[in-house]
C-alpha positions in Angstrom: 102.7 74.1 89.4 101.8 75.9 92.6 98.5 77.0 91.1 97.5 73.3 90.7 97.3 73.0 94.5 95.2 76.1 95.2 91.7 74.5 95.4 90.1 76.8 97.9 88.7 80.3 97.8 89.2 82.8 100.7 88.5 86.5 101.2 91.6 88.7 101.4 91.3 92.1 103.1 94.4 94.2 102.5 94.9 97.2 104.7 95.0 100.4 102.5 95.0 103.0 105.2 92.9 104.4 108.1 89.9 106.6 108.4 89.4 109.8 110.5 88.8 107.7 113.6 92.1 105.8 113.1 90.3 102.6 112.2 91.8 100.4 109.5 90.3 100.6 106.0 90.6 97.4 103.9 90.3 96.5 100.2 88.5 93.1 99.9 88.9 90.5 97.1 88.5 86.7 96.6 91.7 84.7 96.1 92.6 81.2 95.3 94.5 79.5 98.1 95.3 76.5 100.1 94.2 76.9 103.8 95.2 74.4 106.4 94.0 74.7 110.0 96.8 73.5 112.3 98.5 74.9 115.4 102.2 75.8 115.3 104.5 78.0 117.4 106.1 80.7 115.1 108.0 83.9 115.4 105.9 87.0 114.3 107.3 90.1 112.5 108.1 91.7 115.9 110.3 88.7 117.0 107.8 87.3 119.6 106.8 83.6 119.7 103.1 83.2 119.1 100.8 80.3 118.4 99.5 80.2 114.8 96.1 78.5 114.1 96.4 78.2 110.4 98.7 78.3 107.3 97.7 79.8 104.0 99.5 79.4 100.6 98.6 81.6 97.7 100.1 83.5 94.8 98.5 86.9 95.7 100.7 89.3 97.6 99.8 89.2 101.3 101.5 90.9 104.3 101.4 90.9 108.1 98.2 92.8 109.2 96.0 91.6 106.4 92.9 89.6 107.1 92.1 86.2 105.5 88.5 85.1 106.2 88.6 87.6 109.1 91.7 86.0 110.6 94.8 88.1 111.2 98.0 87.4 109.2 100.8 87.5 111.7 103.8 86.4 109.6 104.5 85.9 105.9 107.3 84.2 103.9 107.6 83.7 100.2 108.9 81.1 97.8 109.5 80.7 94.1 108.2 77.5 92.4 110.1 75.6 89.8 108.2 77.4 87.0 109.1 80.8 88.4 105.8 81.7 90.1 106.2 83.6 93.4 104.0 82.2 96.1 103.3 83.4 99.7 102.9 81.4 102.9 101.1 83.3 105.7 100.5 82.2 109.3 97.1 83.1 110.8 95.7 83.7 114.3 
């Protein structure tokens, strides 16, 4: 049911570590998602209130610190659809 609404494709860059210069190293892949650009005040993973510029919904595992279309994921929540599929909602800067 959730997959029926994922009509967009985005680039997910998941952090897999850091190099010798302490710069983040990312694994990149294309994912199906639903991306909505809207502003909203949310609480990030550190407890600070920040303004989010977009919301993404997908079934791929995402976490704070990942990049979606080169936009930083600042907070993530998950949900389970009626057919048992785990979906993720991420807030972007």
